[in-house]
C-alpha positions as CSV (number, residue, x, y, z in Angstrom):
1,M,10.1,-31.1,7.3
2,E,9.6,-28.0,9.1
3,I,10.0,-24.5,8.0
4,K,9.8,-21.3,10.0
5,V,8.5,-18.1,8.4
6,D,7.1,-14.6,9.1
7,A,4.0,-14.3,7.6
8,L,0.8,-12.1,7.5
9,V,-2.7,-13.5,7.2
10,L,-4.6,-12.3,4.0
11,R,-7.5,-14.6,4.1
12,T,-9.0,-17.4,5.7
13,A,-11.4,-20.2,5.1
14,D,-13.4,-22.3,7.9
15,Y,-13.3,-25.9,7.1
16,G,-14.6,-29.1,8.7
17,E,-15.9,-28.7,12.2
18,S,-13.1,-26.9,13.9
19,D,-10.0,-25.8,11.3
20,R,-9.1,-23.1,9.3
21,M,-7.4,-23.1,6.0
22,L,-5.0,-19.6,5.6
23,T,-3.7,-17.9,3.1
24,L,0.0,-16.5,4.4
25,F,2.2,-13.9,2.8
26,T,5.2,-15.2,4.1
27,L,8.8,-12.9,4.0
28,Q,10.7,-16.2,3.0
29,R,8.6,-17.9,0.9
30,G,6.1,-15.7,-0.8
31,K,2.5,-16.2,-0.7
32,L,1.4,-20.3,0.8
33,S,-1.7,-21.9,2.0
34,A,-1.6,-23.6,5.7
35,A,-4.2,-25.6,7.2
36,C,-4.4,-24.6,10.9
37,K,-6.1,-27.3,13.0
38,G,-8.8,-26.6,16.0
39,V,-8.2,-22.7,16.3
40,R,-12.1,-22.8,16.1
41,K,-12.8,-24.2,19.1
42,A,-13.3,-22.0,22.3
43,G,-9.7,-21.4,23.9
44,A,-7.8,-22.8,21.0
45,K,-4.4,-21.6,21.9
46,L,-3.3,-20.7,18.1
47,R,-6.9,-18.9,17.6
48,F,-5.1,-15.9,17.4
49,A,-2.5,-16.7,14.3
50,A,-5.6,-17.8,12.4
51,Q,-7.3,-14.0,12.8
52,P,-7.1,-12.0,9.3
53,F,-4.2,-9.3,9.3
54,C,-2.5,-11.6,12.2
55,F,1.5,-10.8,11.5
56,A,3.2,-13.8,13.1
57,E,6.3,-16.1,13.1
58,Y,4.9,-19.2,12.1
59,V,6.4,-22.8,12.4
60,L,4.8,-25.1,9.5
61,A,5.2,-28.7,8.9
62,V,5.7,-29.2,5.6
63,R,4.4,-32.5,3.3
64,G,4.8,-32.3,-0.4
65,E,2.4,-29.5,-1.1
66,R,0.5,-29.5,1.7
67,A,1.3,-27.1,5.3
68,T,0.2,-27.0,8.6
69,V,0.6,-24.5,11.4
70,I,2.6,-26.4,14.5
71,S,2.8,-23.2,16.3
72,A,2.9,-18.9,16.0
73,A,4.8,-16.6,18.1
74,N,2.6,-12.9,17.4
75,T,4.9,-10.1,16.2
76,D,1.9,-7.7,15.8
77,G,-2.2,-8.5,15.6
78,F,-2.9,-4.9,14.5
79,Y,-5.3,-4.3,17.1
80,G,-5.8,-1.1,16.3
81,L,-7.4,-1.9,13.1
82,R,-10.5,-2.7,15.2
83,G,-11.3,0.9,16.3
84,S,-13.7,1.7,13.2
85,V,-15.2,0.1,10.4
86,E,-13.0,1.8,7.7
87,K,-9.9,0.9,9.3
88,L,-10.9,-2.9,9.1
89,Y,-12.0,-2.2,5.4
90,A,-8.6,-0.4,4.2
91,A,-6.8,-3.4,5.7
92,A,-8.9,-5.8,4.3
93,S,-8.4,-3.8,1.0
94,L,-5.0,-4.6,1.4
95,A,-4.8,-8.0,2.0
96,G,-6.7,-8.4,-1.0
97,I,-4.8,-6.4,-3.1
98,C,-1.5,-8.8,-1.9
99,D,-3.5,-11.6,-2.5
100,A,-4.6,-11.0,-6.1
101,L,-1.0,-9.6,-7.3
102,L,1.1,-12.2,-5.4
103,Y,1.9,-15.7,-7.1
104,D,2.1,-18.9,-4.5
105,G,5.9,-19.5,-3.6
106,I,7.2,-16.0,-5.1
107,V,9.4,-14.0,-2.7
108,N,8.5,-10.6,-2.5
109,E,10.3,-8.7,0.3
110,A,9.8,-5.4,-0.3
111,L,6.2,-5.7,-0.7
112,F,6.1,-7.4,2.4
113,L,7.3,-4.7,4.5
114,Y,5.2,-2.3,2.7
115,A,2.5,-4.4,3.6
116,V,3.4,-4.4,7.4
117,D,4.2,-0.6,7.3
118,A,0.9,0.5,6.0
119,L,-1.0,-1.8,8.4
120,R,1.1,0.1,11.3
121,T,0.3,3.7,9.7
122,M,-3.6,2.5,9.4
123,C,-3.7,1.6,12.9
124,E,-2.5,4.8,13.8
125,G,-3.4,7.2,11.9
126,D,-5.0,8.3,8.0
127,E,-6.2,4.6,6.8
128,A,-7.2,5.8,3.5
129,E,-3.8,7.9,2.8
130,A,-1.8,4.8,3.7
131,L,-3.8,2.3,1.4
132,I,-3.3,5.5,-1.5
133,A,0.6,4.8,-0.7
134,F,0.7,1.3,-0.2
135,I,-1.5,0.7,-3.6
136,L,1.1,2.9,-5.5
137,R,4.3,0.9,-3.8
138,A,2.6,-2.3,-4.9
139,L,1.9,-1.2,-8.5
140,E,5.2,0.0,-9.0
141,L,7.0,-3.2,-8.0
142,S,4.5,-5.0,-10.3
143,G,5.5,-3.0,-13.1
144,Y,2.6,-1.0,-13.2
145,K,3.8,2.5,-12.1
146,A,1.8,5.6,-12.7
147,D,3.8,8.8,-13.5
148,F,1.7,11.5,-12.4
149,T,3.9,14.7,-12.4
150,A,4.5,14.7,-16.3
151,C,1.9,14.0,-19.4
152,A,2.3,10.6,-20.5
153,A,1.8,11.8,-24.3
154,C,4.0,15.3,-24.3
155,G,5.9,14.7,-21.3
156,A,4.7,18.3,-19.9
157,P,4.2,18.8,-16.1
158,V,0.7,17.4,-14.8
159,E,-0.8,20.9,-13.4
160,G,-4.2,21.8,-12.9
161,R,-6.9,19.4,-13.9
162,A,-5.8,16.2,-15.5
163,Y,-6.4,13.2,-17.1
164,Y,-5.9,9.3,-16.5
165,D,-5.9,6.2,-18.6
166,A,-6.8,3.3,-16.6
167,S,-5.5,0.5,-19.3
168,G,-2.5,2.2,-20.0
169,G,-1.7,3.8,-16.7
170,G,-0.9,7.4,-18.3
171,F,-1.5,10.6,-16.5
172,Y,-2.1,13.4,-19.5
173,C,-2.1,16.9,-19.3
174,A,-5.5,18.8,-20.4
175,E,-4.2,19.6,-24.0
176,C,-3.3,15.8,-24.6
177,A,-6.6,15.0,-22.6
178,R,-7.2,11.0,-22.7
179,G,-9.2,9.1,-20.1
180,A,-11.3,10.1,-17.1
181,G,-10.7,13.9,-16.0
182,V,-8.8,13.8,-12.3
183,S,-9.0,16.9,-10.0
184,E,-6.1,19.0,-9.1
185,G,-6.9,17.7,-5.3
186,T,-6.9,13.9,-6.3
187,V,-3.0,14.7,-8.2
188,Q,-2.2,16.4,-5.3
189,L,-3.1,13.6,-2.6
190,L,-1.5,11.4,-5.0
191,R,1.6,13.4,-5.1
192,K,1.8,13.5,-1.3
193,C,1.1,9.7,-0.9
194,A,4.0,9.0,-3.3
195,Q,6.0,11.3,-1.0
196,L,6.4,13.8,-3.9
197,P,6.1,17.8,-3.4
198,F,2.6,18.8,-3.1
199,E,-0.1,21.5,-1.7
200,Q,-1.9,20.5,1.1
201,S,-4.6,23.6,0.6
202,K,-5.5,22.3,-2.7
203,I,-6.7,18.4,-1.7
204,A,-9.9,18.3,-1.0
205,P,-12.2,16.0,1.5
206,D,-13.5,14.0,-1.0
207,S,-9.7,13.1,-2.7
208,P,-8.9,10.3,-1.1
209,K,-11.8,8.9,-2.4
210,R,-11.3,9.9,-5.8
211,A,-7.8,8.9,-5.5
212,L,-8.7,5.4,-4.6
213,K,-11.5,4.8,-7.4
214,L,-8.5,6.0,-10.3
215,L,-6.3,3.8,-8.3
216,Y,-9.2,0.7,-8.3
217,A,-9.8,1.3,-11.9
218,G,-5.8,1.3,-12.7
219,L,-5.5,-2.6,-11.0
220,V,-8.8,-3.5,-12.7
221,A,-7.4,-2.9,-16.2
222,R,-3.9,-3.7,-16.1
223,A,-3.4,-5.6,-13.0
224,E,-6.5,-7.5,-13.7
225,A,-6.8,-7.3,-9.8
226,D,-11.1,-7.1,-8.7
227,V,-10.6,-6.7,-5.1
228,R,-14.2,-6.2,-3.3
229,A,-13.1,-4.9,-0.2
230,L,-11.5,-1.9,-2.0
231,G,-14.9,-1.0,-3.5
232,E,-16.6,-1.6,-0.5
233,Y,-14.3,0.5,1.5
234,I,-14.7,3.2,-1.3
235,D,-18.6,2.8,-1.0
236,I,-18.5,3.9,2.8
237,L,-15.8,6.8,2.5
């Protein structure tokens, strides 16, 4: 049987002398694995389709639980990511988060479209803010939405310095302080990335790093998604 899917390459692993196994995030069939044969040979026709972050239309031959790439038509290689180490690490973080949150064969069209949009934004603009926005959406779609507009205990607006409980995912006001302290600049950046009203003047240069540390803690504590690339990206910011 042959199937056609629109897919992002999340992860690759070399095997044999010239083959590569791909972890694909497909729009139509969720996450699946597929072999791409001979792609490590010089001049291989499908070499582009076996690269990280490739977005293409793949034709797969499926026999039982095994899938093999027969052909691919490139949609977007996100070549702008190659412009800096930071962009590459941010993209690797996005791919790692998708890989960690998705179950094989479970379709998640919204997350797929968010991922494609975030990668395009990373190519053209601020990769840190694009990654923060993506993580917020990914957490929400996975049932781990964090409300940083109101205190999880008393419901009061979260203003000024706040607190975040990674295990529970809640933000708290200064009076109900629970968890780790969060600067006002970090809260404002989270609001910006969530497309909520925010104050740009209060966002500090280190706010992206602080926001990503906070979200990483939430991913690990609540979704058990320990994405190494995200930790490495935070280190180089």
